[in-house]
PAZAPA-4460 file (N, C-alpha, C; in steps of 0.05 Angstrom, whole numbers, plus 32768, in hexadecimal, padded with zeros to 4 digits):
% residues 224
    n_x    n_y    n_z   ca_x   ca_y   ca_z    c_x    c_y    c_z   seq   type   mol
   8445   8D91   8675   8445   8D78   8684   843F   8D61   8672     1      X     A
   844D   8D4B   8674   8449   8D34   8663   842E   8D27   866B     2      X     A
   841A   8D25   8659   8401   8D19   8660   8403   8CFB   8666     3      X     A
   8418   8CEE   865E   841B   8CD2   8662   8425   8CCC   867F     4      X     A
   8432   8CE0   868B   843E   8CDC   86A6   842A   8CD2   86BB     5      X     A
   8412   8CDE   86BE   8400   8CD4   86D2   83F8   8CB7   86CE     6      X     A
   83F4   8CAF   86B5   83ED   8C93   86AF   8404   8C80   86B7     7      X     A
   841D   8C89   86B1   8434   8C79   86B9   8436   8C76   86D7     8      X     A
   8431   8C8B   86E5   8432   8C8A   8702   841D   8C77   870D     9      X     A
   8405   8C78   8702   83EF   8C66   870B   83F7   8C49   8705    10      X     A
   8402   8C44   86EE   840A   8C29   86E7   8420   8C1F   86FA    11      X     A
   8432   8C31   8701   8448   8C29   8714   843D   8C22   872F    12      X     A
   8429   8C32   8738   841D   8C2C   8752   840F   8C11   8752    13      X     A
   8401   8C0B   873C   83F4   8BF1   873A   8408   8BDA   873A    14      X     A
   841E   8BDE   872C   8433   8BC9   872C   843F   8BC5   8748    15      X     A
   8443   8BDB   8757   844E   8BD9   8772   8439   8BCC   8785    16      X     A
   8420   8BCE   877E   840B   8BC2   878F   840B   8BA4   878E    17      X     A
   8414   8B99   8777   8414   8B7C   8773   8424   8B6D   8789    18      X     A
   843D   8B75   878E   844C   8B66   87A3   843F   8B69   87BE    19      X     A
   8432   8B80   87C3   8425   8B84   87DD   840E   8B70   87E0    20      X     A
   83FE   8B6D   87CB   83E8   8B5A   87CC   83F2   8B3D   87CE    21      X     A
   8408   8B37   87BF   8413   8B1C   87C1   841F   8B16   87DD    22      X     A
   842C   8B2A   87E8   8436   8B27   8803   8420   8B23   8818    23      X     A
   840A   8B32   8815   83F3   8B2E   8827   83E7   8B12   8824    24      X     A
   83E5   8B09   880B   83DB   8AEE   8806   83ED   8AD8   8813    25      X     A
   8407   8ADC   8811   841A   8AC9   881C   8418   8AC8   883B    26      X     A
   8417   8AE0   8847   8414   8AE1   8864   83FA   8AD4   886D    27      X     A
   83E4   8ADA   885E   83CA   8ACF   8865   83CB   8AB0   8863    28      X     A
   83D8   8AA6   884F   83D9   8A89   884B   83E9   8A7C   8862    29      X     A
   8400   8A87   8869   8410   8A7C   887E   8402   8A7E   8899    30      X     A
   83F4   8A95   889E   83E7   8A98   88B8   83CE   8A87   88BA    31      X     A
   83C1   8A81   88A3   83A9   8A71   88A4   83AE   8A54   88AA    32      X     A
   83C4   8A49   88A2   83C9   8A2D   88A4   83C7   8A22   88C1    33      X     A
   83D2   8A2F   88D5   83D0   8A24   88F0   83B4   8A25   88FC    34      X     A
   83A1   8A34   88EF   8386   8A36   88FA   8379   8A1B   88FD    35      X     A
   837F   8A09   88EB   8372   89EF   88EC   837B   89DF   8904    36      X     A
   8392   89E6   8910   839D   89D7   8926   8395   89E4   8941    37      X     A
   8387   89FA   8940   837F   8A08   8959   8364   89FC   8962    38      X     A
   8361   89FB   897D   8348   89F1   8988   8334   8A08   898C    39      X     A
   832D   8A14   8976   8319   8A2A   8977   8304   8A24   8962    40      X     A
   82EC   8A22   896A   82D6   8A1C   8958   82CC   8A35   894A    41      X     A
   82C3   8A33   8932   82B7   8A49   8923   82C9   8A61   8921    42      X     A
   82BD   8A78   8928   82CC   8A91   8926   82E2   8A94   893A    43      X     A
   82E3   8A83   894F   82F7   8A85   8963   8313   8A82   8958    44      X     A
   8317   8A71   8944   8331   8A6D   8938   833A   8A85   8928    45      X     A
   8327   8A96   891F   832E   8AAD   890E   8332   8AC6   891F    46      X     A
   8322   8ACA   8933   8323   8AE3   8943   832F   8ADF   895F    47      X     A
   8333   8AC6   8967   833C   8AC0   8982   8358   8AB5   8983    48      X     A
   8368   8AB6   896D   8383   8AAC   896E   8395   8AC0   8960    49      X     A
   83AF   8AC0   8967   83C2   8AD3   895C   83C4   8ACE   893E    50      X     A
   83C7   8AB5   8935   83CB   8AB0   8919   83B1   8AB7   8909    51      X     A
   839A   8AB4   8916   8382   8ABC   8909   8381   8ADA   8904    52      X     A
   838A   8AEA   8918   838B   8B07   8915   839F   8B0F   88FF    53      X     A
   83B6   8B01   88FE   83CA   8B07   88E9   83BE   8B01   88CE    54      X     A
   83AF   8AEB   88CB   83A2   8AE5   88B2   838F   8AFA   88AA    55      X     A
   837D   8B03   88BC   8369   8B17   88B5   8376   8B32   88AF    56      X     A
   838C   8B38   88BD   839B   8B51   88B7   83A7   8B50   889B    57      X     A
   83B1   8B39   8893   83BC   8B36   8878   83A7   8B38   8863    58      X     A
   8390   8B2C   8868   837A   8B2E   8856   8370   8B4B   8853    59      X     A
   8371   8B5A   8869   8367   8B76   8869   837B   8B89   885C    60      X     A
   8394   8B81   8856   83A7   8B93   884B   839E   8B9F   8830    61      X     A
   8395   8B8E   881D   838C   8B9A   8804   8374   8BAD   8808    62      X     A
   8363   8BA7   881B   834D   8BBA   8821   8357   8BD4   882B    63      X     A
   836C   8BD4   883C   8378   8BED   8846   8384   8BFD   882F    64      X     A
   8392   8BEF   881D   839E   8BFC   8806   8389   8C09   87F4    65      X     A
   8373   8BFA   87F0   835D   8C05   87E0   8350   8C1D   87ED    66      X     A
   834E   8C1C   8808   8342   8C33   8816   8354   8C4C   8814    67      X     A
   836E   8C48   8815   8381   8C5F   8812   837D   8C6B   87F6    68      X     A
   837B   8C59   87E2   8378   8C63   87C6   835E   8C73   87C4    69      X     A
   8348   8C69   87D0   832E   8C77   87CE   832F   8C92   87DC    70      X     A
   833C   8C93   87F3   833E   8CAC   8802   834F   8CC1   87F2    71      X     A
   8364   8CB7   87E6   8375   8CC9   87D6   8365   8CD5   87BE    72      X     A
   8357   8CC4   87B0   8347   8CCD   879A   8332   8CE2   87A3    73      X     A
   8325   8CDC   87B9   8310   8CEE   87C3   831C   8D09   87CB    74      X     A
   8333   8D09   87D8   833E   8D22   87E1   834A   8D32   87CA    75      X     A
   8355   8D24   87B7   8360   8D32   879F   8349   8D3F   878F    76      X     A
   8332   8D31   878E   831B   8D3C   8780   8310   8D54   878F    77      X     A
   8314   8D55   87A9   830B   8D6C   87B9   831F   8D83   87B9    78      X     A
   8335   8D80   87AA   8349   8D95   87A8   8360   8D95   87BB    79      X     A
   8363   8D7F   87CA   8379   8D7C   87DC   8393   8D77   87CC    80      X     A
   83A9   8D84   87D5   83C2   8D80   87C8   83CA   8D63   87C7    81      X     A
   83D3   8D58   87B0   83D7   8D3B   87AD   83E9   8D2E   87C1    82      X     A
   83FF   8D3C   87C8   8411   8D30   87DB   8405   8D2D   87F7    83      X     A
   83F6   8D41   8800   83E9   8D40   8819   83D1   8D2C   8819    84      X     A
   83C4   8D2A   8802   83AE   8D17   8800   83B8   8CFB   8804    85      X     A
   83CF   8CF4   87F8   83DA   8CDA   87FC   83E4   8CD6   8818    86      X     A
   83F3   8CEA   8823   83FF   8CE7   883D   83E9   8CE4   8853    87      X     A
   83D5   8CF4   8852   83C0   8CF3   8866   83B0   8CD9   8864    88      X     A
   83AB   8CD0   884C   839C   8CB7   8849   83AC   8C9F   8854    89      X     A
   83C5   8C9E   884D   83D6   8C88   8857   83D8   8C89   8875    90      X     A
   83DA   8CA1   8880   83DD   8CA4   889D   83C3   8C9A   88AB    91      X     A
   83AC   8CA3   88A2   8393   8C9C   88AF   838E   8C7E   88AE    92      X     A
   8391   8C72   8896   838C   8C56   8894   83A1   8C45   88A2    93      X     A
   83BA   8C4E   889F   83D1   8C3F   88AA   83D0   8C3E   88C8    94      X     A
   83C9   8C54   88D6   83C9   8C53   88F3   83B4   8C40   88FE    95      X     A
   839D   8C3E   88F0   8388   8C2B   88F8   8391   8C0E   88F2    96      X     A
   8399   8C0A   88D9   83A1   8BEF   88D0   83B9   8BE4   88E0    97      X     A
   83CB   8BF6   88E7   83E3   8BED   88F5   83E0   8BEA   8912    98      X     A
   83C9   8BF2   891D   83C5   8BF0   893A   83B0   8BDB   8942    99      X     A
   839B   8BD9   8932   8384   8BC7   8939   838D   8BAA   893E   100      X     A
   839D   8B9D   892D   83A5   8B81   8933   83B4   8B7E   894D   101      X     A
   83C6   8B91   8954   83D5   8B8F   896D   83C2   8B91   8985   102      X     A
   83B0   8BA4   8985   839E   8BA7   899B   838C   8B8F   899D   103      X     A
   8383   8B84   8987   8373   8B6C   8986   8382   8B55   8994   104      X     A
   839B   8B52   898D   83AB   8B3C   899A   83AE   8B40   89B8   105      X     A
   83B2   8B59   89C0   83B5   8B5F   89DD   839C   8B58   89EC   106      X     A
   8385   8B5B   89DF   836B   8B57   89ED   8361   8B3A   89E9   107      X     A
   8372   8B28   89DE   836A   8B0C   89DE   836A   8B02   89FA   108      X     A
   8357   8AF2   8A02   8355   8AE8   8A1E   836B   8AD3   8A24   109      X     A
   8372   8AD1   8A3D   8385   8ABD   8A46   8378   8AA2   8A4B   110      X     A
   8384   8A92   8A5C   837A   8A77   8A61   8360   8A76   8A71   111      X     A
   835B   8A8A   8A81   8343   8A8A   8A93   8335   8AA5   8A91   112      X     A
   832A   8AAC   8A7A   831C   8AC6   8A78   8302   8AC6   8A88   113      X     A
   82FC   8ADC   8A94   82E5   8ADF   8AA4   82E8   8AD4   8AC1   114      X     A
   82FF   8AC9   8AC7   8304   8ABF   8AE2   8309   8AD5   8AF6   115      X     A
   830D   8ACD   8B0F   8311   8AE1   8B24   832C   8AEE   8B24   116      X     A
   8340   8AE1   8B16   835B   8AEA   8B18   835F   8B03   8B06   117      X     A
   836A   8B18   8B12   8371   8B30   8B03   838E   8B37   8B0A   118      X     A
   83A0   8B35   8AF6   83BC   8B38   8AFB   83C5   8B54   8AF2   119      X     A
   83D2   8B62   8B05   83DA   8B7E   8AFF   83F7   8B81   8B09   120      X     A
   8407   8B8F   8AF9   8422   8B96   8B01   8426   8BB4   8AFE   121      X     A
   842B   8BC1   8B14   842F   8BDE   8B14   844C   8BE6   8B1B   122      X     A
   845E   8BD2   8B1C   847A   8BD7   8B22   8489   8BD9   8B07   123      X     A
   8493   8BF0   8B00   84A1   8BF3   8AE7   84B9   8BE0   8AE3   124      X     A
   84BB   8BD4   8ACC   84D0   8BC2   8AC3   84D0   8BA6   8AD0   125      X     A
   84BD   8BA1   8AE2   84BB   8B87   8AEF   84B6   8B71   8ADB   126      X     A
   84A1   8B74   8ACB   849A   8B5F   8AB7   84AF   8B5E   8AA2   127      X     A
   84BA   8B74   8A9A   84CF   8B74   8A85   84E7   8B65   8A8E   128      X     A
   84F0   8B69   8AA6   8507   8B5A   8AB1   8501   8B3D   8AB3   129      X     A
   84E9   8B36   8ABA   84E1   8B1A   8ABD   84E0   8B0C   8AA2   130      X     A
   84D6   8B1A   8A8E   84D4   8B0E   8A73   84F0   8B09   8A68   131      X     A
   8501   8B1D   8A6B   851D   8B1B   8A61   852C   8B06   8A6F   132      X     A
   8528   8B03   8A89   8537   8AF0   8A99   852D   8AD3   8A98   133      X     A
   8513   8AD0   8A94   8507   8AB5   8A96   8506   8AA6   8A7B   134      X     A
   84FF   8AB4   8A66   84FB   8AA6   8A4D   8513   8AA5   8A3B   135      X     A
   8512   8A96   8A25   8528   8A97   8A11   852A   8AB3   8A05   136      X     A
   8542   8ABA   89FB   8545   8AD5   89F0   8531   8ADC   89DA   137      X     A
   852B   8AC8   89C9   8519   8ACE   89B3   84FD   8AD6   89BD   138      X     A
   84F4   8AC9   89D2   84DA   8ACF   89DE   84DB   8AEB   89EA   139      X     A
   84F0   8AF2   89F8   84F2   8B0D   8A04   84F3   8B22   89EF   140      X     A
   8502   8B1E   89D9   8503   8B31   89C4   84E8   8B35   89B7   141      X     A
   84DA   8B1F   89B2   84C0   8B20   89A5   84AC   8B30   89B7   142      X     A
   84AD   8B2B   89D1   849B   8B39   89E3   84A1   8B57   89E3   143      X     A
   84BB   8B5E   89E5   84C2   8B7B   89E6   84BC   8B89   89CC   144      X     A
   84C4   8B7D   89B6   84BF   8B89   899B   84A1   8B8B   8996   145      X     A
   8492   8B76   899D   8475   8B76   8999   8468   8B8D   89A8   146      X     A
   8471   8B92   89C1   8465   8BA8   89D0   846E   8BC3   89C4   147      X     A
   8486   8BC5   89BA   848E   8BDE   89AD   847E   8BE4   8994   148      X     A
   8474   8BD0   8987   8466   8BD4   896D   8448   8BD9   8970   149      X     A
   843D   8BD5   8988   8420   8BD7   898C   8415   8BF2   8982   150      X     A
   8422   8C07   898A   8419   8C22   8982   842D   8C30   8970   151      X     A
   843E   8C20   8962   8451   8C2C   8950   8445   8C39   8938   152      X     A
   8430   8C2D   892D   8423   8C38   8916   8417   8C54   891B   153      X     A
   8406   8C58   8930   83FD   8C73   8936   8414   8C85   893E   154      X     A
   8428   8C7A   894C   843F   8C8A   8953   844D   8C96   893B   155      X     A
   8450   8C86   8926   845D   8C8F   890E   844B   8CA2   88FE   156      X     A
   8431   8C9C   88FD   841F   8CAA   88EA   840F   8CC1   88F6   157      X     A
   8409   8CC0   890F   83F8   8CD6   891B   8406   8CF1   8918   158      X     A
   8420   8CF4   891E   842C   8D0F   891B   842F   8D17   88FD   159      X     A
   842E   8D03   88EB   842F   8D0A   88CF   8414   8D15   88C6   160      X     A
   83FE   8D0B   88D2   83E3   8D13   88CA   83DA   8D2C   88DA   161      X     A
   83E0   8D2D   88F4   83D6   8D43   8904   83ED   8D54   890F   162      X     A
   83ED   8D6D   8907   8403   8D7F   890F   8404   8D83   892D   163      X     A
   83ED   8D82   893B   83ED   8D86   8958   83FB   8D70   8967   164      X     A
   83FF   8D59   895B   840C   8D43   8969   8429   8D3F   8960   165      X     A
   8434   8D53   8951   844F   8D50   8946   8464   8D55   895C   166      X     A
   8465   8D43   896F   8479   8D45   8985   847C   8D28   8990   167      X     A
   8495   8D20   8993   8499   8D05   899E   848D   8D02   89BA   168      X     A
   848E   8D17   89CA   8483   8D16   89E5   8465   8D13   89E4   169      X     A
   8458   8D20   89D1   843B   8D1E   89CF   8433   8D02   89C6   170      X     A
   8443   8CF7   89B3   843D   8CDC   89AA   8443   8CC8   89C0   171      X     A
   8457   8CCD   89D0   845D   8CBB   89E7   8445   8CBB   89FA   172      X     A
   843A   8CD2   89FF   8422   8CD4   8A11   840A   8CC6   8A04   173      X     A
   8407   8CCA   89E9   83F1   8CBD   89DB   83F4   8C9F   89DD   174      X     A
   840C   8C94   89D8   8410   8C78   89DA   840B   8C6D   89F6   175      X     A
   8414   8C7C   8A0A   840F   8C73   8A26   83F1   8C73   8A2C   176      X     A
   83E2   8C87   8A23   83C6   8C88   8A28   83B7   8C71   8A1B   177      X     A
   83BF   8C6B   8A01   83B2   8C54   89F4   83B8   8C3A   8A01   178      X     A
   83D1   8C37   8A0B   83D9   8C1F   8A18   83CA   8C1C   8A33   179      X     A
   83C7   8C31   8A42   83B8   8C30   8A5B   839C   8C27   8A56   180      X     A
   8390   8C31   8A41   8374   8C28   8A3A   8373   8C0A   8A35   181      X     A
   8387   8C00   8A26   8387   8BE3   8A1F   838C   8BD3   8A38   182      X     A
   839F   8BDB   8A49   83A5   8BCC   8A61   838D   8BCC   8A74   183      X     A
   8380   8BE3   8A75   8368   8BE5   8A86   8352   8BD3   8A7C   184      X     A
   834F   8BD1   8A61   833B   8BBF   8A56   8341   8BA2   8A5D   185      X     A
   835B   8B9A   8A5C   8362   8B7F   8A64   8359   8B79   8A81   186      X     A
   835C   8B8D   8A92   8355   8B89   8AAE   8336   8B88   8AB2   187      X     A
   8329   8B9C   8AA6   830C   8B9E   8AA9   82FD   8B86   8A9D   188      X     A
   8306   8B7D   8A86   82F9   8B67   8A78   8301   8B4B   8A83   189      X     A
   8312   8B4A   8A97   831B   8B31   8AA3   8325   8B1D   8A8E   190      X     A
   8339   8B26   8A7F   8343   8B16   8A69   8359   8B02   8A72   191      X     A
   835F   8B02   8A8B   8374   8AF0   8A96   838F   8AF7   8A89   192      X     A
   8395   8B10   8A87   83AE   8B1A   8A7D   83BA   8B2E   8A91   193      X     A
   83D4   8B32   8A90   83E0   8B44   8AA3   83DE   8B61   8A99   194      X     A
   83D2   8B72   8AA8   83D2   8B8F   8AA2   83EB   8B9B   8AAE   195      X     A
   83FE   8BA2   8A9D   8419   8BA9   8AA7   8421   8BC5   8A9F   196      X     A
   842E   8BD2   8AB2   8439   8BED   8AAC   8450   8BEA   8A98   197      X     A
   845D   8BD3   8A97   8473   8BD0   8A84   8469   8BD0   8A67   198      X     A
   8451   8BC5   8A63   8445   8BC6   8A49   843F   8BE3   8A40   199      X     A
   8435   8BF3   8A54   8430   8C0F   8A4E   844A   8C1D   8A46   200      X     A
   845F   8C18   8A55   8479   8C25   8A4F   8483   8C1E   8A33   201      X     A
   8482   8C04   8A2D   848D   8BFB   8A13   847B   8C05   89FC   202      X     A
   8461   8C04   8A00   844E   8C0E   89EB   8453   8C2C   89E6   203      X     A
   8457   8C3B   89FB   845B   8C58   89F8   8476   8C5E   89EB   204      X     A
   848B   8C50   89F4   84A5   8C55   89E8   84A5   8C4D   89CB   205      X     A
   8498   8C37   89C4   8496   8C2F   89A8   8489   8C44   8996   206      X     A
   8473   8C50   89A1   8466   8C65   8992   8478   8C7D   898E   207      X     A
   8487   8C85   89A3   8498   8C9C   89A2   84AF   8C97   898E   208      X     A
   84BB   8C7F   898F   84D1   8C79   897C   84C7   8C79   895F   209      X     A
   84AF   8C6F   895B   84A3   8C70   8940   849E   8C8C   8937   210      X     A
   8496   8C9E   894A   8492   8CBA   8943   84AC   8CC7   893A   211      X     A
   84C2   8CC1   8949   84DC   8CCC   8941   84E4   8CC2   8926   212      X     A
   84DD   8CAA   891F   84E4   8C9F   8905   84D6   8CAD   88EE   213      X     A
   84BE   8CB9   88F4   84B0   8CC7   88DF   84B3   8CE5   88E0   214      X     A
   84C6   8CEE   88EF   84C9   8D0B   88F4   84CE   8D1B   88DA   215      X     A
   84DB   8D10   88C7   84E1   8D1E   88AE   84C7   8D25   889F   216      X     A
   84B1   8D18   88A5   8498   8D1D   8897   8485   8D2E   88A8   217      X     A
   848E   8D38   88BF   847D   8D48   88D0   8479   8D64   88C4   218      X     A
   848D   8D6E   88B6   848C   8D8A   88AD   8480   8D8C   8892   219      X     A
   8478   8DA5   888B   846E   8DAA   8870   8453   8D9E   886A   220      X     A
   8441   8D9B   887E   8427   8D91   8879   8412   8DA3   8885   221      X     A
   83FB   8DA4   887A   83E6   8DB4   8886   83DC   8DA9   88A0   222      X     A
   83D1   8DB9   88B1   83C6   8DB0   88CA   83AA   8DA4   88C5   223      X     A
   83A0   8D96   88DA   8385   8D8B   88D8   8385   8D6D   88D7   224      X     A
***
């Protein structure tokens, strides 16, 4: 084996990391700019607005990459096969990093948080038809795609990491369960948001579609 090869691979990974860091910095800069025009004092502009969450997620990207690197090194030192060490580390960090910002946005309060109004929709497709029919196409597409992406990261990565969940139907159920928890939290916390069965359906379908997209990586991995 060529002793230079590992060093070359490490250098290549470092070079590939540069555009990732630059991209995160660019997203953070763009997302940070509107914060000054928001009417949120102190930390409210950072944790209580969508663009603030996008900014913090972009800032956290290098931290997530560093955490993956540290987990891979630790597992390889413990004797874990290199390919599985990388795959499991990326899956574990990625499913958290790819889900937390979306859930955070969903739990942002509406115009009258804590008020007596609690809005619930238990009629399937009612809100979806209303959104598609009432708003401009771009708004409808953004709403639908956004809901499909909420649990897409765990949908893609959970069956890669855990053999017991390597089934689109199980991931669909997992996405539905997570969505029900989030919609229930909206209701219980009186966030002045609509707790909708349509959100549950879209979140679950998005997770299942993401799982199907990662199917080629379900096989040939250890359980656990």
